[in-house]
C-alpha positions in Angstrom: 50.6 20.6 177.8 49.2 17.4 179.3 48.7 16.1 182.8 51.3 13.3 182.5 54.4 15.5 182.1 55.8 18.7 183.6 55.6 21.8 181.4 59.1 23.0 182.2 60.7 19.9 181.0 58.4 19.8 177.9 59.5 23.3 177.1 63.2 22.2 177.3 62.9 19.1 175.1 64.6 20.8 172.1 67.2 22.6 174.3 70.8 21.4 174.2 72.8 23.7 176.4 71.0 24.9 179.4 72.2 27.4 182.0 70.8 27.2 185.6 71.7 30.4 187.5 71.1 31.5 191.0 69.1 34.7 190.7 69.5 36.3 194.1 73.0 35.4 195.3 74.3 33.4 198.1 73.1 29.8 197.9 70.5 30.4 195.2 72.5 28.3 192.7 71.7 25.3 195.1 67.9 26.0 194.5 68.4 25.0 190.9 70.4 21.8 191.6 67.5 19.3 191.5 66.5 20.5 188.1 70.2 20.5 187.1 70.5 16.8 188.0 67.2 15.9 186.4 68.1 17.6 183.1 71.5 16.0 183.0 69.8 12.6 183.5 67.9 13.4 180.3 71.3 13.8 178.5 71.2 17.6 178.3 74.4 19.7 178.6 73.7 21.7 181.8 75.8 24.5 183.3 75.7 26.5 186.5 76.1 30.2 187.4 75.3 32.4 190.4 75.0 36.0 191.4 77.7 35.6 194.0 78.2 37.1 197.5 81.8 36.0 197.5 84.7 38.5 197.3 85.2 37.9 193.5 87.5 40.9 193.1 90.2 39.0 195.0 89.2 35.4 193.8 91.1 33.4 191.3 89.5 32.1 188.1 89.0 32.9 184.5 87.7 36.4 183.9 85.0 36.5 181.2 84.0 40.1 181.7 84.5 42.7 184.4 81.5 41.3 186.3 81.8 37.6 185.5 84.4 35.1 186.8 84.6 31.4 186.0 85.6 29.5 189.1 86.4 25.9 189.8 87.5 23.6 192.7 91.0 25.2 192.7 89.8 28.8 192.9 90.9 30.7 196.0 90.0 33.7 198.1 92.4 35.8 200.3 93.4 34.1 203.5 90.7 34.0 206.2 87.8 34.5 203.7 85.8 31.3 203.6 82.5 32.5 202.0 82.7 30.8 198.6 79.8 28.3 198.1 80.5 28.1 194.3 84.1 26.9 194.8 83.0 24.3 197.4 80.2 23.1 195.1 82.9 22.5 192.5 84.9 20.6 195.1 81.9 18.4 195.7 81.6 17.6 192.0 85.4 16.8 192.0 84.8 14.3 194.8 82.2 12.6 192.6 84.9 12.4 189.8 83.8 15.4 187.7 85.4 18.7 187.1 83.0 21.6 186.5 83.2 25.4 186.4 80.6 27.8 187.8 80.2 31.3 186.5 80.0 33.9 189.3 78.5 37.3 188.7 79.6 40.2 190.9 76.8 41.3 193.3 78.3 44.8 193.3 77.3 45.3 189.7 74.2 46.8 188.2 72.2 45.3 185.3 74.5 46.3 182.3 77.7 44.6 183.6 75.8 41.5 184.6 74.1 41.4 181.2 77.5 41.7 179.6 78.7 38.8 181.7 75.7 36.7 180.7 76.4 37.5 177.0 80.0 36.4 177.4 78.9 33.2 179.2 76.3 32.3 176.6 78.9 32.6 173.9 81.4 30.5 175.9 79.0 27.7 176.5 76.6 28.2 173.5 73.7 28.5 175.8 70.2 28.3 174.3 68.0 28.3 177.4 68.4 29.8 180.9 66.6 29.0 184.2 66.9 31.5 186.9 66.5 29.9 190.4 65.3 31.9 193.4 65.6 30.4 196.9 62.5 32.3 198.0 59.6 34.1 196.3 60.4 37.8 196.4 61.5 37.7 192.8 57.8 37.8 191.9 57.2 41.1 193.7 56.5 43.7 190.9 57.0 46.7 193.1 53.6 47.7 194.6 53.4 44.9 197.2 53.3 45.6 201.0 57.1 44.7 201.0 59.5 43.6 198.4 61.8 41.4 200.5 65.4 41.7 199.1 64.7 42.6 195.5 68.0 44.0 194.3 69.9 40.9 193.3 66.9 39.1 191.9 65.9 42.0 189.7 69.4 42.6 188.4 69.4 38.9 187.3 65.9 39.1 185.8 66.6 42.3 183.9 69.9 41.1 182.6 68.6 37.7 181.4 65.4 39.2 180.0 67.5 41.5 177.8 69.4 38.6 176.2 68.7 37.2 172.7 68.1 33.7 174.1 65.6 31.1 172.9 64.0 30.3 176.2 64.2 31.7 179.7 62.4 30.8 182.9 62.2 31.6 186.6 61.7 29.0 189.3 61.0 29.8 192.9 61.3 27.4 195.9 61.1 27.7 199.7 57.6 29.2 199.8 57.2 31.0 203.1 60.9 31.6 203.9 60.7 35.3 202.8 58.2 36.1 205.5 61.3 37.0 207.5 62.0 39.7 204.9 58.5 41.0 204.9 57.1 39.3 201.8 53.4 38.9 201.8 52.7 35.4 200.4 49.1 36.2 199.6 50.5 38.8 197.2 52.9 36.2 195.8 49.9 34.0 195.1 48.2 37.0 193.5 51.2 37.5 191.2 51.1 33.8 190.3 47.4 34.1 189.4 48.2 37.1 187.2 50.9 35.1 185.4 48.5 32.2 185.0 46.1 34.6 183.3 48.8 35.6 180.8 50.0 32.0 180.3 53.3 32.6 182.0 52.8 30.3 185.0 53.9 26.8 184.1 52.7 25.1 187.3 54.3 23.8 190.4 55.7 20.4 191.5 57.2 18.9 194.6 60.6 17.6 195.5 60.5 14.2 197.1 63.2 12.6 199.2 63.0 9.5 197.1 64.1 11.3 193.9 67.7 10.8 193.0 68.1 14.4 191.9 66.9 15.5 195.3 69.3 13.2 197.1 72.2 14.5 195.1 71.1 18.1 196.0 71.1 17.2 199.7 74.5 15.6 199.4 76.0 18.6 197.6 74.5 21.1 200.1 75.7 19.1 203.1 79.2 19.0 201.8 79.3 22.8 201.2 77.7 23.6 204.5 80.4 21.5 206.3 83.3 23.1 204.3 82.1 26.6 205.0 80.7 26.1 208.5 77.9 28.4 207.4 74.4 27.0 206.9 71.9 28.4 204.4 68.5 29.2 205.9 66.8 28.6 202.5 68.5 25.2 201.8 68.0 23.9 205.4 64.3 24.9 205.2 63.8 23.2 201.9 65.6 20.1 202.9 63.7 20.0 206.2 60.4 20.2 204.3 61.6 17.5 201.8 62.4 15.2 204.7 58.9 15.6 206.3 59.7 18.1 209.1 56.9 20.5 210.0 56.2 23.7 212.0 58.8 25.5 214.2 61.6 23.1 213.3 65.2 24.4 213.3 67.9 22.7 211.4 70.4 25.5 212.1 71.1 27.7 215.0 70.9 30.7 212.7 67.1 30.6 213.0 66.8 29.9 216.7 65.5 33.4 217.5 62.8 33.1 214.8 59.5 31.2 214.6 59.6 29.0 211.5 56.8 27.3 209.6 58.5 24.4 207.8 55.8 22.9 205.6 55.3 20.9 202.3 54.9 24.1 200.3 58.5 24.9 200.9 59.7 21.9 198.9 57.8 22.8 195.8 59.1 24.5 192.6 56.9 27.2 191.1 57.7 27.8 187.5 57.3 30.9 185.3 58.3 32.2 181.9 60.8 34.9 182.6 59.5 37.3 180.0 56.1 37.3 181.8 57.7 38.0 185.2 59.8 40.9 183.7 56.7 42.4 181.9 54.9 42.6 185.3 57.6 44.6 187.0 56.7 48.2 187.5 60.3 49.4 187.7 62.3 47.1 185.5 62.8 49.8 182.9 64.1 52.1 185.5 67.0 49.8 186.5 68.0 48.3 183.1 70.8 50.8 182.4 72.3 50.7 185.9 76.0 50.0 186.3 76.5 49.8 190.1 74.6 48.0 192.7 73.8 51.1 194.7 72.0 52.6 191.6 69.7 49.6 191.7 68.9 50.0 195.4 68.3 53.7 195.1 66.1 53.4 192.0 63.9 50.7 193.7 63.4 52.7 196.9 62.9 56.0 195.0 60.2 54.2 193.0 58.6 53.0 196.2 58.6 56.4 197.8 57.0 58.0 194.8 54.4 55.3 194.1 51.0 56.1 195.6 49.3 52.7 195.4 51.4 50.5 197.7 49.2 47.5 198.8 48.5 46.7 202.4 49.5 43.4 204.0 47.0 40.5 203.3 46.8 37.3 205.2 46.0 34.1 203.3 42.4 33.4 204.2 42.6 29.7 205.0 
């Protein structure tokens, strides 16, 4: 490593076919878009996936496995159902003159079906490296923190990808602070980052700037999808607000009007980790790795929490 380059991109120099996948569902795939555009600018083959909150059981696309569906700009949902960010992102690419597919994983599945879906996808696209993107920071909660946020989807993705025979895998987090709404203690997130630095699994942090072409494309893609769905993402609007220099209790969407926000420059940073290191820290990953349904994951996590006798208390960042 050296100071004149970013470790994540150095790690991916020899990679040819890279998958960027939203770890926690919803708009998490958008949290990986700036890296997607940057890697494509380097001449890499880059693909997209997402643990999806869309009604995939009734969506049209190419079925790769029971829990994995390839969708494109022509994919549809039943009449009246408009929550389908992956489809609308494909539409945005079409408007730029490009046809892409995005692999959607069912959020109703446990680890084993999602792992099977990833295996099918890696064969389909000959993937050699995977970057999981989390729009938030709760994916670093190992299980004994004051609160875990919304860990289920993140941990299904982490467990599934960690079990693959893949050359390189990483986790990137953005929107530092947004998970406060879900009870995440960010002092404990920083503690987790320090622990991963000690094991060599923290690959540093870097900022997204509004002058970067990759960031501009990310904003354009998100704005298109927000308009098509008439449903804003709190994470994306927070990151974009921070990128554009907003600060404090700034609200880009009415969805947050009843909350007090802290939009700040830390939100527009990527925090980068080796996925194996993150998985190794989890206190309950082995307990969920053989789950089939989503409810099994939820029950296992909260049973672990109920039985664990060393849950940490909330800590404020002392600055």
